[in-house]
PQR file of N, CA, C, O and H, with PARSE charges and radii, in Angstrom:
ATOM      1  N   MET A   1      72.830 -94.475 -48.433 -0.4000 1.5000
ATOM      2  CA  MET A   1      72.011 -93.689 -49.321 -0.0000 2.0000
ATOM      3  C   MET A   1      71.769 -92.279 -48.763  0.5500 1.7000
ATOM      4  O   MET A   1      71.876 -91.279 -49.473 -0.5500 1.4000
ATOM      5  N   TRP A   2      71.437 -92.239 -47.454 -0.4000 1.5000
ATOM      6  CA  TRP A   2      71.203 -90.935 -46.824 -0.0000 2.0000
ATOM      7  C   TRP A   2      72.478 -90.117 -46.747  0.5500 1.7000
ATOM      8  O   TRP A   2      72.452 -88.889 -46.837 -0.5500 1.4000
ATOM      9  H   TRP A   2      71.350 -93.051 -46.877  0.4000 1.0000
ATOM     10  N   VAL A   3      73.580 -90.805 -46.581 -0.4000 1.5000
ATOM     11  CA  VAL A   3      74.859 -90.105 -46.479 -0.0000 2.0000
ATOM     12  C   VAL A   3      75.165 -89.390 -47.797  0.5500 1.7000
ATOM     13  O   VAL A   3      75.605 -88.240 -47.795 -0.5500 1.4000
ATOM     14  H   VAL A   3      73.601 -91.802 -46.508  0.4000 1.0000
ATOM     15  N   ILE A   4      74.936 -90.061 -48.900 -0.4000 1.5000
ATOM     16  CA  ILE A   4      75.182 -89.450 -50.208 -0.0000 2.0000
ATOM     17  C   ILE A   4      74.266 -88.244 -50.402  0.5500 1.7000
ATOM     18  O   ILE A   4      74.698 -87.212 -50.914 -0.5500 1.4000
ATOM     19  H   ILE A   4      74.579 -90.995 -48.902  0.4000 1.0000
ATOM     20  N   PHE A   5      72.998 -88.371 -49.993 -0.4000 1.5000
ATOM     21  CA  PHE A   5      72.058 -87.267 -50.120 -0.0000 2.0000
ATOM     22  C   PHE A   5      72.505 -86.077 -49.265  0.5500 1.7000
ATOM     23  O   PHE A   5      72.487 -84.938 -49.733 -0.5500 1.4000
ATOM     24  H   PHE A   5      72.647 -89.209 -49.577  0.4000 1.0000
ATOM     25  N   LEU A   6      72.898 -86.330 -48.038 -0.4000 1.5000
ATOM     26  CA  LEU A   6      73.330 -85.244 -47.151 -0.0000 2.0000
ATOM     27  C   LEU A   6      74.600 -84.576 -47.672  0.5500 1.7000
ATOM     28  O   LEU A   6      74.712 -83.350 -47.650 -0.5500 1.4000
ATOM     29  H   LEU A   6      72.912 -87.254 -47.658  0.4000 1.0000
ATOM     30  N   LEU A   7      75.546 -85.372 -48.137 -0.4000 1.5000
ATOM     31  CA  LEU A   7      76.786 -84.800 -48.667 -0.0000 2.0000
ATOM     32  C   LEU A   7      76.522 -83.962 -49.915  0.5500 1.7000
ATOM     33  O   LEU A   7      77.117 -82.899 -50.091 -0.5500 1.4000
ATOM     34  H   LEU A   7      75.455 -86.367 -48.155  0.4000 1.0000
ATOM     35  N   SER A   8      75.636 -84.438 -50.772 -0.4000 1.5000
ATOM     36  CA  SER A   8      75.336 -83.669 -51.980 -0.0000 2.0000
ATOM     37  C   SER A   8      74.569 -82.384 -51.626  0.5500 1.7000
ATOM     38  O   SER A   8      74.787 -81.344 -52.248 -0.5500 1.4000
ATOM     39  H   SER A   8      75.153 -85.302 -50.629  0.4000 1.0000
ATOM     40  N   ALA A   9      73.681 -82.452 -50.642 -0.4000 1.5000
ATOM     41  CA  ALA A   9      72.945 -81.259 -50.214 -0.0000 2.0000
ATOM     42  C   ALA A   9      73.892 -80.235 -49.598  0.5500 1.7000
ATOM     43  O   ALA A   9      73.779 -79.038 -49.861 -0.5500 1.4000
ATOM     44  H   ALA A   9      73.504 -83.297 -50.137  0.4000 1.0000
ATOM     45  N   ILE A  10      74.819 -80.709 -48.784 -0.4000 1.5000
ATOM     46  CA  ILE A  10      75.806 -79.802 -48.169 -0.0000 2.0000
ATOM     47  C   ILE A  10      76.700 -79.199 -49.242  0.5500 1.7000
ATOM     48  O   ILE A  10      76.994 -78.004 -49.211 -0.5500 1.4000
ATOM     49  H   ILE A  10      74.911 -81.681 -48.571  0.4000 1.0000
ATOM     50  N   GLY A  11      77.131 -80.016 -50.185 -0.4000 1.5000
ATOM     51  CA  GLY A  11      77.957 -79.514 -51.283 -0.0000 2.0000
ATOM     52  C   GLY A  11      77.223 -78.463 -52.107  0.5500 1.7000
ATOM     53  O   GLY A  11      77.799 -77.442 -52.484 -0.5500 1.4000
ATOM     54  H   GLY A  11      76.893 -80.987 -50.210  0.4000 1.0000
ATOM     55  N   PHE A  12      75.953 -78.721 -52.383 -0.4000 1.5000
ATOM     56  CA  PHE A  12      75.160 -77.751 -53.136 -0.0000 2.0000
ATOM     57  C   PHE A  12      75.019 -76.449 -52.351  0.5500 1.7000
ATOM     58  O   PHE A  12      75.137 -75.367 -52.926 -0.5500 1.4000
ATOM     59  H   PHE A  12      75.485 -79.550 -52.077  0.4000 1.0000
ATOM     60  N   ALA A  13      74.771 -76.541 -51.052 -0.4000 1.5000
ATOM     61  CA  ALA A  13      74.612 -75.343 -50.220 -0.0000 2.0000
ATOM     62  C   ALA A  13      75.912 -74.531 -50.179  0.5500 1.7000
ATOM     63  O   ALA A  13      75.882 -73.303 -50.270 -0.5500 1.4000
ATOM     64  H   ALA A  13      74.675 -77.420 -50.585  0.4000 1.0000
ATOM     65  N   ILE A  14      77.028 -75.205 -50.045 -0.4000 1.5000
ATOM     66  CA  ILE A  14      78.319 -74.511 -50.024 -0.0000 2.0000
ATOM     67  C   ILE A  14      78.583 -73.847 -51.377  0.5500 1.7000
ATOM     68  O   ILE A  14      79.043 -72.706 -51.427 -0.5500 1.4000
ATOM     69  H   ILE A  14      77.053 -76.202 -49.972  0.4000 1.0000
ATOM     70  N   GLY A  15      78.297 -74.547 -52.464 -0.4000 1.5000
ATOM     71  CA  GLY A  15      78.476 -73.972 -53.798 -0.0000 2.0000
ATOM     72  C   GLY A  15      77.597 -72.755 -54.006  0.5500 1.7000
ATOM     73  O   GLY A  15      78.048 -71.747 -54.549 -0.5500 1.4000
ATOM     74  H   GLY A  15      77.923 -75.474 -52.424  0.4000 1.0000
ATOM     75  N   ALA A  16      76.334 -72.839 -53.574 -0.4000 1.5000
ATOM     76  CA  ALA A  16      75.421 -71.695 -53.710 -0.0000 2.0000
ATOM     77  C   ALA A  16      75.917 -70.517 -52.879  0.5500 1.7000
ATOM     78  O   ALA A  16      75.834 -69.371 -53.319 -0.5500 1.4000
ATOM     79  H   ALA A  16      75.967 -73.658 -53.132  0.4000 1.0000
ATOM     80  N   LEU A  17      76.427 -70.786 -51.695 -0.4000 1.5000
ATOM     81  CA  LEU A  17      76.949 -69.735 -50.828 -0.0000 2.0000
ATOM     82  C   LEU A  17      78.158 -69.047 -51.462  0.5500 1.7000
ATOM     83  O   LEU A  17      78.286 -67.824 -51.408 -0.5500 1.4000
ATOM     84  H   LEU A  17      76.495 -71.717 -51.337  0.4000 1.0000
ATOM     85  N   ILE A  18      79.029 -69.832 -52.052 -0.4000 1.5000
ATOM     86  CA  ILE A  18      80.216 -69.257 -52.715 -0.0000 2.0000
ATOM     87  C   ILE A  18      79.793 -68.389 -53.903  0.5500 1.7000
ATOM     88  O   ILE A  18      80.296 -67.278 -54.072 -0.5500 1.4000
ATOM     89  H   ILE A  18      78.926 -70.825 -52.095  0.4000 1.0000
ATOM     90  N   ILE A  19      78.873 -68.892 -54.722 -0.4000 1.5000
ATOM     91  CA  ILE A  19      78.410 -68.120 -55.875 -0.0000 2.0000
ATOM     92  C   ILE A  19      77.724 -66.835 -55.416  0.5500 1.7000
ATOM     93  O   ILE A  19      77.952 -65.774 -55.997 -0.5500 1.4000
ATOM     94  H   ILE A  19      78.464 -69.795 -54.586  0.4000 1.0000
ATOM     95  N   PHE A  20      76.892 -66.917 -54.383 -0.4000 1.5000
ATOM     96  CA  PHE A  20      76.215 -65.735 -53.852 -0.0000 2.0000
ATOM     97  C   PHE A  20      77.227 -64.717 -53.331  0.5500 1.7000
ATOM     98  O   PHE A  20      77.082 -63.518 -53.568 -0.5500 1.4000
ATOM     99  H   PHE A  20      76.707 -67.779 -53.911  0.4000 1.0000
ATOM    100  N   SER A  21      78.250 -65.194 -52.624 -0.4000 1.5000
ATOM    101  CA  SER A  21      79.265 -64.292 -52.067 -0.0000 2.0000
ATOM    102  C   SER A  21      80.039 -63.574 -53.169  0.5500 1.7000
ATOM    103  O   SER A  21      80.284 -62.372 -53.074 -0.5500 1.4000
ATOM    104  H   SER A  21      78.368 -66.168 -52.432  0.4000 1.0000
ATOM    105  N   ILE A  22      80.420 -64.298 -54.200 -0.4000 1.5000
ATOM    106  CA  ILE A  22      81.151 -63.689 -55.316 -0.0000 2.0000
ATOM    107  C   ILE A  22      80.270 -62.652 -56.012  0.5500 1.7000
ATOM    108  O   ILE A  22      80.734 -61.559 -56.338 -0.5500 1.4000
ATOM    109  H   ILE A  22      80.221 -65.275 -54.277  0.4000 1.0000
ATOM    110  N   GLY A  23      79.008 -62.989 -56.238 -0.4000 1.5000
ATOM    111  CA  GLY A  23      78.084 -62.049 -56.861 -0.0000 2.0000
ATOM    112  C   GLY A  23      77.902 -60.797 -56.028  0.5500 1.7000
ATOM    113  O   GLY A  23      77.884 -59.690 -56.566 -0.5500 1.4000
ATOM    114  H   GLY A  23      78.630 -63.877 -55.973  0.4000 1.0000
ATOM    115  N   TRP A  24      77.766 -60.961 -54.713 -0.4000 1.5000
ATOM    116  CA  TRP A  24      77.602 -59.805 -53.830 -0.0000 2.0000
ATOM    117  C   TRP A  24      78.842 -58.920 -53.867  0.5500 1.7000
ATOM    118  O   TRP A  24      78.729 -57.695 -53.915 -0.5500 1.4000
ATOM    119  H   TRP A  24      77.781 -61.861 -54.276  0.4000 1.0000
ATOM    120  N   LEU A  25      80.018 -59.531 -53.846 -0.4000 1.5000
ATOM    121  CA  LEU A  25      81.251 -58.747 -53.880 -0.0000 2.0000
ATOM    122  C   LEU A  25      81.377 -57.955 -55.179  0.5500 1.7000
ATOM    123  O   LEU A  25      81.787 -56.795 -55.162 -0.5500 1.4000
ATOM    124  H   LEU A  25      80.109 -60.526 -53.807  0.4000 1.0000
ATOM    125  N   VAL A  26      81.030 -58.572 -56.292 -0.4000 1.5000
ATOM    126  CA  VAL A  26      81.110 -57.885 -57.584 -0.0000 2.0000
ATOM    127  C   VAL A  26      80.133 -56.717 -57.620  0.5500 1.7000
ATOM    128  O   VAL A  26      80.496 -55.618 -58.039 -0.5500 1.4000
ATOM    129  H   VAL A  26      80.696 -59.514 -56.306  0.4000 1.0000
ATOM    130  N   ILE A  27      78.901 -56.945 -57.187 -0.4000 1.5000
ATOM    131  CA  ILE A  27      77.897 -55.879 -57.189 -0.0000 2.0000
ATOM    132  C   ILE A  27      78.315 -54.752 -56.246  0.5500 1.7000
ATOM    133  O   ILE A  27      78.151 -53.577 -56.577 -0.5500 1.4000
ATOM    134  H   ILE A  27      78.606 -57.838 -56.847  0.4000 1.0000
ATOM    135  N   HIS A  28      78.848 -55.096 -55.087 -0.4000 1.5000
ATOM    136  CA  HIS A  28      79.309 -54.087 -54.126 -0.0000 2.0000
ATOM    137  C   HIS A  28      80.439 -53.245 -54.713  0.5500 1.7000
ATOM    138  O   HIS A  28      80.465 -52.026 -54.547 -0.5500 1.4000
ATOM    139  H   HIS A  28      78.981 -56.050 -54.819  0.4000 1.0000
ATOM    140  N   LYS A  29      81.360 -53.896 -55.393 -0.4000 1.5000
ATOM    141  CA  LYS A  29      82.474 -53.168 -56.002 -0.0000 2.0000
ATOM    142  C   LYS A  29      81.984 -52.219 -57.092  0.5500 1.7000
ATOM    143  O   LYS A  29      82.462 -51.088 -57.182 -0.5500 1.4000
ATOM    144  H   LYS A  29      81.339 -54.887 -55.528  0.4000 1.0000
ATOM    145  N   ILE A  30      81.041 -52.660 -57.917 -0.4000 1.5000
ATOM    146  CA  ILE A  30      80.477 -51.808 -58.956 -0.0000 2.0000
ATOM    147  C   ILE A  30      79.759 -50.614 -58.328  0.5500 1.7000
ATOM    148  O   ILE A  30      79.888 -49.483 -58.799 -0.5500 1.4000
ATOM    149  H   ILE A  30      80.653 -53.578 -57.844  0.4000 1.0000
ATOM    150  N   GLU A  31      79.002 -50.877 -57.260 -0.4000 1.5000
ATOM    151  CA  GLU A  31      78.273 -49.802 -56.588 -0.0000 2.0000
ATOM    152  C   GLU A  31      79.239 -48.762 -56.000  0.5500 1.7000
ATOM    153  O   GLU A  31      78.987 -47.561 -56.096 -0.5500 1.4000
ATOM    154  H   GLU A  31      78.898 -51.795 -56.878  0.4000 1.0000
ATOM    155  N   MET A  32      80.326 -49.214 -55.400 -0.4000 1.5000
ATOM    156  CA  MET A  32      81.310 -48.287 -54.846 -0.0000 2.0000
ATOM    157  C   MET A  32      81.950 -47.457 -55.956  0.5500 1.7000
ATOM    158  O   MET A  32      82.198 -46.266 -55.770 -0.5500 1.4000
ATOM    159  H   MET A  32      80.531 -50.189 -55.322  0.4000 1.0000
ATOM    160  N   HIS A  33      82.217 -48.067 -57.096 -0.4000 1.5000
ATOM    161  CA  HIS A  33      82.805 -47.346 -58.235 -0.0000 2.0000
ATOM    162  C   HIS A  33      81.843 -46.269 -58.738  0.5500 1.7000
ATOM    163  O   HIS A  33      82.264 -45.154 -59.045 -0.5500 1.4000
ATOM    164  H   HIS A  33      82.016 -49.035 -57.247  0.4000 1.0000
ATOM    165  N   ILE A  34      80.565 -46.597 -58.822 -0.4000 1.5000
ATOM    166  CA  ILE A  34      79.557 -45.633 -59.272 -0.0000 2.0000
ATOM    167  C   ILE A  34      79.466 -44.474 -58.278  0.5500 1.7000
ATOM    168  O   ILE A  34      79.367 -43.317 -58.688 -0.5500 1.4000
ATOM    169  H   ILE A  34      80.222 -47.503 -58.573  0.4000 1.0000
ATOM    170  N   ASN A  35      79.498 -44.773 -56.977 -0.4000 1.5000
ATOM    171  CA  ASN A  35      79.436 -43.708 -55.974 -0.0000 2.0000
ATOM    172  C   ASN A  35      80.633 -42.779 -56.084  0.5500 1.7000
ATOM    173  O   ASN A  35      80.487 -41.565 -55.948 -0.5500 1.4000
ATOM    174  H   ASN A  35      79.578 -45.712 -56.644  0.4000 1.0000
ATOM    175  N   ARG A  36      81.819 -43.334 -56.329 -0.4000 1.5000
ATOM    176  CA  ARG A  36      83.010 -42.499 -56.483 -0.0000 2.0000
ATOM    177  C   ARG A  36      82.879 -41.595 -57.708  0.5500 1.7000
ATOM    178  O   ARG A  36      83.292 -40.436 -57.667 -0.5500 1.4000
ATOM    179  H   ARG A  36      81.938 -44.321 -56.440  0.4000 1.0000
ATOM    180  N   GLN A  37      82.310 -42.112 -58.793 -0.4000 1.5000
ATOM    181  CA  GLN A  37      82.115 -41.306 -59.994 -0.0000 2.0000
ATOM    182  C   GLN A  37      81.125 -40.175 -59.725  0.5500 1.7000
ATOM    183  O   GLN A  37      81.312 -39.059 -60.209 -0.5500 1.4000
ATOM    184  H   GLN A  37      81.975 -43.054 -58.827  0.4000 1.0000
ATOM    185  N   ASP A  38      80.067 -40.458 -58.952 -0.4000 1.5000
ATOM    186  CA  ASP A  38      79.084 -39.426 -58.621 -0.0000 2.0000
ATOM    187  C   ASP A  38      79.725 -38.317 -57.791  0.5500 1.7000
ATOM    188  O   ASP A  38      79.478 -37.136 -58.034 -0.5500 1.4000
ATOM    189  H   ASP A  38      79.914 -41.365 -58.558  0.4000 1.0000
ATOM    190  N   GLU A  39      80.552 -38.697 -56.806 -0.4000 1.5000
ATOM    191  CA  GLU A  39      81.234 -37.701 -55.985 -0.0000 2.0000
ATOM    192  C   GLU A  39      82.169 -36.851 -56.841  0.5500 1.7000
ATOM    193  O   GLU A  39      82.233 -35.632 -56.677 -0.5500 1.4000
ATOM    194  H   GLU A  39      80.752 -39.657 -56.608  0.4000 1.0000
ATOM    195  N   SER A  40      82.881 -37.486 -57.739 -0.4000 1.5000
ATOM    196  CA  SER A  40      83.788 -36.775 -58.633 -0.0000 2.0000
ATOM    197  C   SER A  40      83.016 -35.800 -59.514  0.5500 1.7000
ATOM    198  O   SER A  40      83.463 -34.674 -59.734 -0.5500 1.4000
ATOM    199  H   SER A  40      82.829 -38.475 -57.873  0.4000 1.0000
ATOM    200  N   PHE A  41      81.867 -36.224 -60.017 -0.4000 1.5000
ATOM    201  CA  PHE A  41      81.047 -35.364 -60.860 -0.0000 2.0000
ATOM    202  C   PHE A  41      80.551 -34.157 -60.070  0.5500 1.7000
ATOM    203  O   PHE A  41      80.541 -33.039 -60.587 -0.5500 1.4000
ATOM    204  H   PHE A  41      81.504 -37.139 -59.839  0.4000 1.0000
ATOM    205  N   ASP A  42      80.135 -34.378 -58.809 -0.4000 1.5000
ATOM    206  CA  ASP A  42      79.660 -33.270 -57.980 -0.0000 2.0000
ATOM    207  C   ASP A  42      80.763 -32.244 -57.759  0.5500 1.7000
ATOM    208  O   ASP A  42      80.510 -31.040 -57.803 -0.5500 1.4000
ATOM    209  H   ASP A  42      80.143 -35.286 -58.390  0.4000 1.0000
ATOM    210  N   ILE A  43      81.979 -32.711 -57.524 -0.4000 1.5000
ATOM    211  CA  ILE A  43      83.108 -31.799 -57.325 -0.0000 2.0000
ATOM    212  C   ILE A  43      83.367 -31.002 -58.604  0.5500 1.7000
ATOM    213  O   ILE A  43      83.575 -29.791 -58.545 -0.5500 1.4000
ATOM    214  H   ILE A  43      82.184 -33.689 -57.488  0.4000 1.0000
ATOM    215  N   GLU A  44      83.357 -31.665 -59.746 -0.4000 1.5000
ATOM    216  CA  GLU A  44      83.581 -30.977 -61.023 -0.0000 2.0000
ATOM    217  C   GLU A  44      82.479 -29.939 -61.280  0.5500 1.7000
ATOM    218  O   GLU A  44      82.747 -28.854 -61.797 -0.5500 1.4000
ATOM    219  H   GLU A  44      83.188 -32.649 -59.795  0.4000 1.0000
ATOM    220  N   LYS A  45      81.248 -30.282 -60.917 -0.4000 1.5000
ATOM    221  CA  LYS A  45      80.136 -29.362 -61.109 -0.0000 2.0000
ATOM    222  C   LYS A  45      80.319 -28.109 -60.245  0.5500 1.7000
ATOM    223  O   LYS A  45      80.056 -26.995 -60.698 -0.5500 1.4000
ATOM    224  H   LYS A  45      81.030 -31.164 -60.497  0.4000 1.0000
ATOM    225  N   GLU A  46      80.772 -28.297 -59.001 -0.4000 1.5000
ATOM    226  CA  GLU A  46      81.014 -27.156 -58.118 -0.0000 2.0000
ATOM    227  C   GLU A  46      82.130 -26.261 -58.662  0.5500 1.7000
ATOM    228  O   GLU A  46      82.022 -25.035 -58.626 -0.5500 1.4000
ATOM    229  H   GLU A  46      80.986 -29.202 -58.633  0.4000 1.0000
ATOM    230  N   VAL A  47      83.194 -26.875 -59.163 -0.4000 1.5000
ATOM    231  CA  VAL A  47      84.302 -26.101 -59.730 -0.0000 2.0000
ATOM    232  C   VAL A  47      83.815 -25.313 -60.943  0.5500 1.7000
ATOM    233  O   VAL A  47      84.179 -24.150 -61.116 -0.5500 1.4000
ATOM    234  H   VAL A  47      83.282 -27.871 -59.193  0.4000 1.0000
ATOM    235  N   TYR A  48      83.004 -25.936 -61.774 -0.4000 1.5000
ATOM    236  CA  TYR A  48      82.456 -25.251 -62.949 -0.0000 2.0000
ATOM    237  C   TYR A  48      81.618 -24.040 -62.529  0.5500 1.7000
ATOM    238  O   TYR A  48      81.717 -22.975 -63.138 -0.5500 1.4000
ATOM    239  H   TYR A  48      82.708 -26.881 -61.634  0.4000 1.0000
ATOM    240  N   LYS A  49      80.791 -24.203 -61.485 -0.4000 1.5000
ATOM    241  CA  LYS A  49      79.974 -23.087 -61.008 -0.0000 2.0000
ATOM    242  C   LYS A  49      80.850 -21.950 -60.493  0.5500 1.7000
ATOM    243  O   LYS A  49      80.570 -20.779 -60.754 -0.5500 1.4000
ATOM    244  H   LYS A  49      80.710 -25.068 -60.990  0.4000 1.0000
ATOM    245  N   GLU A  50      81.916 -22.296 -59.757 -0.4000 1.5000
ATOM    246  CA  GLU A  50      82.834 -21.273 -59.240 -0.0000 2.0000
ATOM    247  C   GLU A  50      83.475 -20.493 -60.390  0.5500 1.7000
ATOM    248  O   GLU A  50      83.536 -19.264 -60.353 -0.5500 1.4000
ATOM    249  H   GLU A  50      82.143 -23.247 -59.545  0.4000 1.0000
ATOM    250  N   ILE A  51      83.947 -21.205 -61.400 -0.4000 1.5000
ATOM    251  CA  ILE A  51      84.592 -20.540 -62.552 -0.0000 2.0000
ATOM    252  C   ILE A  51      83.584 -19.660 -63.272  0.5500 1.7000
ATOM    253  O   ILE A  51      83.908 -18.542 -63.673 -0.5500 1.4000
ATOM    254  H   ILE A  51      83.898 -22.203 -61.430  0.4000 1.0000
ATOM    255  N   LYS A  52      82.362 -20.158 -63.440 -0.4000 1.5000
ATOM    256  CA  LYS A  52      81.312 -19.396 -64.107 -0.0000 2.0000
ATOM    257  C   LYS A  52      81.000 -18.113 -63.320  0.5500 1.7000
ATOM    258  O   LYS A  52      80.840 -17.046 -63.911 -0.5500 1.4000
ATOM    259  H   LYS A  52      82.099 -21.066 -63.114  0.4000 1.0000
ATOM    260  N   ASN A  53      80.916 -18.220 -61.991 -0.4000 1.5000
ATOM    261  CA  ASN A  53      80.650 -17.035 -61.163 -0.0000 2.0000
ATOM    262  C   ASN A  53      81.798 -16.031 -61.248  0.5500 1.7000
ATOM    263  O   ASN A  53      81.569 -14.823 -61.298 -0.5500 1.4000
ATOM    264  H   ASN A  53      81.046 -19.088 -61.511  0.4000 1.0000
ATOM    265  N   GLN A  54      83.020 -16.529 -61.265 -0.4000 1.5000
ATOM    266  CA  GLN A  54      84.181 -15.638 -61.364 -0.0000 2.0000
ATOM    267  C   GLN A  54      84.197 -14.930 -62.716  0.5500 1.7000
ATOM    268  O   GLN A  54      84.564 -13.757 -62.796 -0.5500 1.4000
ATOM    269  H   GLN A  54      83.206 -17.510 -61.224  0.4000 1.0000
ATOM    270  N   MET A  55      83.804 -15.628 -63.776 -0.4000 1.5000
ATOM    271  CA  MET A  55      83.776 -15.009 -65.094 -0.0000 2.0000
ATOM    272  C   MET A  55      82.691 -13.934 -65.142  0.5500 1.7000
ATOM    273  O   MET A  55      82.888 -12.894 -65.769 -0.5500 1.4000
ATOM    274  H   MET A  55      83.506 -16.581 -63.711  0.4000 1.0000
ATOM    275  N   LYS A  56      81.551 -14.167 -64.490 -0.4000 1.5000
ATOM    276  CA  LYS A  56      80.484 -13.173 -64.452 -0.0000 2.0000
ATOM    277  C   LYS A  56      80.960 -11.923 -63.690  0.5500 1.7000
ATOM    278  O   LYS A  56      80.699 -10.794 -64.107 -0.5500 1.4000
ATOM    279  H   LYS A  56      81.391 -15.013 -63.980  0.4000 1.0000
ATOM    280  N   LYS A  57      81.654 -12.143 -62.580 -0.4000 1.5000
ATOM    281  CA  LYS A  57      82.175 -11.017 -61.792 -0.0000 2.0000
ATOM    282  C   LYS A  57      83.230 -10.251 -62.586  0.5500 1.7000
ATOM    283  O   LYS A  57      83.330  -9.031 -62.459 -0.5500 1.4000
ATOM    284  H   LYS A  57      81.866 -13.060 -62.241  0.4000 1.0000
ATOM    285  N   GLY A  58      84.000 -10.935 -63.385 -0.4000 1.5000
ATOM    286  CA  GLY A  58      85.045 -10.295 -64.179 -0.0000 2.0000
ATOM    287  C   GLY A  58      84.466  -9.466 -65.313  0.5500 1.7000
ATOM    288  O   GLY A  58      85.081  -8.487 -65.735 -0.5500 1.4000
ATOM    289  H   GLY A  58      83.919 -11.926 -63.488  0.4000 1.0000
ATOM    290  N   ASP A  59      83.291  -9.840 -65.817 -0.4000 1.5000
ATOM    291  CA  ASP A  59      82.665  -9.103 -66.904 -0.0000 2.0000
ATOM    292  C   ASP A  59      82.093  -7.767 -66.455  0.5500 1.7000
ATOM    293  O   ASP A  59      81.945  -6.853 -67.266 -0.5500 1.4000
ATOM    294  H   ASP A  59      82.791 -10.635 -65.474  0.4000 1.0000
ATOM    295  N   LYS A  60      81.771  -7.646 -65.177 -0.4000 1.5000
ATOM    296  CA  LYS A  60      81.129  -6.425 -64.666 -0.0000 2.0000
ATOM    297  C   LYS A  60      82.105  -5.301 -64.493  0.5500 1.7000
ATOM    298  O   LYS A  60      81.721  -4.209 -64.072 -0.5500 1.4000
ATOM    299  H   LYS A  60      81.892  -8.388 -64.518  0.4000 1.0000
TER
END
């Protein structure tokens, strides 16, 4: 009886660990994707500012 309880508890713990690991990996991947998009946006914003400054200098 105790053996069945221990085996089921171990099985449940392993299953929970696997589900937690998969969830963490998915969330980590999404977070990395968002960070890459933010970096890309910052670069585009800097390029836009440079072009805007050059256009202002060209108008003078």
